N, C-alpha and C positions, 0 to 999 in steps of 0.2 A: 504494499499500499505506499510503502514512503518511497517508492520509486515513481509512483502512479501521481502523487501528493509533489516531486516536484515537476515530473513531465506537463501535466494535466491540470493540474489544480484539483483539491479536492470536491466532492456535491455538495452543497449546502450545510446539506442535513450531517456530513459529516465532519465538513467546517466546524459548524457550530459546534459537535459532543467533543470534537478536538479545542476547541478555545472552553469550553465550560459554557453555553450559552444556549439560546433560543434558533432557531433557523429564524423563525419572526423579529427576534432582535436582529441577526443579520441583516435581513430586509429592509430593516427600519435604518440601522447603519449606513447600506449603500447607497439609502433615497438621502440620506443627510451629508454623503461624503466620506463618512466615516469609513468606509470600507470597498477598497477597489474588487471588482470582480472581472470575468472576464468569461464570454459566452461560445459553447461550443458548438459545434456543426449544427446540433438538433436544438440551440438556442435554451439549451441551459447554462443558468449561471453554474460558473467553477471559480472559486477560492485559491487567487496563487499561494503556492506554499510560503512565501514570504509574510502574505496578510496574515496568514494563522500564525505564524514566529512572531510576527509584530503583536499579532492582537494576545498570545498565550502568555507573552511575555509581561503582559500589565502588574502594575501594583497589585497586589493581595485587595485591597482599599476599590478596584474595580471590576471585582469579579463577580458573577453573578450572585444575588443574592447578600453579597454584604452593604449594599446601598440602605440599607433598610434602616428608618428612624424608629426610634421607640415610641412615639405617636403611631405608629401603624403596627404596633405588637400590644397584644391583648392576652395576658398569661391567665389561663384561670385553669377550670376544673370543667372536665368533659360530663354535662347535666342529661344530657340522651343522645343518643343516636337512635336514626328510623331508618334502614335499611329497605329496598323496595326493589327489585329486579337489579339493575347495573348501577341504580345511583342512591345513596345514601344525603340525608338531613343529619346532621352533628350539630347539637347547643352546647355552646362552652361558655358557663360565668364565670366573666372575667372582674370580678370584681363588682361594682353597680352595674354591668353592663352584659346585657345578655346576645353573646354572636352568634348567628345561625348560619352555616355554610352548606352550600349542597356540594359534595363531593362523590366519587366515585364508591363504589362497593369496594371497590381494589385497593383503595388510598385507606378505607377505613381497617378494612383484614391488614396492611402492610404495617400501619402507624399503629396498629393494635388499640385503638379506638373502641375505649366503651367506659359507660358511667363509670364517675369516680376517678379516672384517670388523668393526670395533669397534661393539659394541652396549652399549646398560643395560636392564638388567633392572629395570622396576620393579614391584615388589609391591604392590599394595593389595585389603587381605582384611580383614574384621573378626578371621576365624580359618582356620588353617590347621591340621591336626591329621593326624598321620603315626605309626603306630605299628605295629611287628613284634612278634610275639610270641617 
């Protein structure tokens, strides 16, 4: 794969995994001019090896998941888990706040979420609007 990376670059998904971010992040970086990509004969994005190496060397403070501020994190305890099919609703009592998250059932299983388990709700959104008339 290293030879492929040096000759043709990596696919967007492979580059994202190598750098530690999502493919959507790489698409945003490309639009913003922070990432240079090339197109192959089939018009697919390829990320040159030099770009993957440059971005993989980022300081730890710039890596995915490290840029969350304290106001985005709500430590608490799982109050309830309601799983149905492939999705689940998880309620976390975080001090005076009750945070409800819709997550996959697989995530619930992998994280071992159940009533009484300590958990942290991390809110990452550009805007949340709730209104009641």
